[in-house]
N, C-alpha and C positions, 0 to 999 in steps of 0.2 A: 231381647234375649242376650245381646252382646255383653251386658253387664253381668250375666250369670254364666257366661261361657268362660272356661278355664283351659288354657293350652300349655302343655309341657313338652319340652324337647330333651331327649337324653342322647348324648354323643360320646363316642370313644373309639378305641381300636377294635377291629374285628376280633372276636373271640373273648372279649371282656364281659359279655353278658348284657349288652345294651338292649337287645330285644327282650330279654327276660325281665329286666328292670321295668321296661315299658308295660309288659304284660301284668306284672305285680301291681303297678300303679293303676292300670286300667281296671283290674279286678277289684281293687280296693274302692275305686270310684263307683263301679257298678253296684257293689254291696251297699253303698250309701244311697242307692236309688237314682243315680245319675246315668244318663245315656253317654256312651263312650265310642269313639272311633280311634283306631290306632293305625298309623302308617309307618311301615319299616322301609328304610332306604338301604339298599345293598349295592353300593358303588364298588366295594372291595370284597372279593371273596378270598383274598389273601390275608392270612392271619397277620394282624398288626395294622392293616389298612383302616381308613376312616369309615365308620358307619354311624347312623343315627336313626332314632325312632321318635315319632311325635304322637302324643296322646292328647286328644281334645275331648272335653266333657261339658255337658250342659244338662239342665233338667228336662229339656225337650229333645227329641231325636236330632242327632248330629250327622251330617252327610259328608263332611269334608274336614280336613285339618286346616289350620290357619297359619299365616306367615309370621304373625306377631305372637311371641311366647310370653306367658306370665312367669314361667319358671324354666330355666335351662340348667341341666345337670350334666357336667362333662367329666369324663374320666381322665382327660388329658388336656394340656394347654392347646394343642392343635384344634381340638373341637371347640374350645372356648373362643379362640380367635376366629374360627370359621363361622360360628353361629351368633356371636355377640350382637351383630347388627339386627337380629330378629327379636331382640328383647324389647318388650313393651316398656314405655316410661313407667317407672315404679316397680318393674319386674325384678326378679332375683336371679342371679347367676352363681352357681356353685361349681368349682372344679378342683380336681386333685392337683395340687401344686408340686407333687413329687417328681 
């Protein structure tokens, strides 16, 4: 199952829509017939603090998220630096460089 498992992390500032992006990705994967689990981290309730969500998907039921990510999407450099070490070899990282 590990080769069919796909894990995505979305990170950014509180209030930027991190959770919503994870929900949209999760729904899209569900519509493709995959099983999905989403975990939202809320370390900061202050607007602008760091937040992230993880989405893990597989053809079979998934019961946990994984520490190694196939794709990391970051809305800011802080998130990219904080989560870069979780990227699988050959994984992709995208971040907003503004």
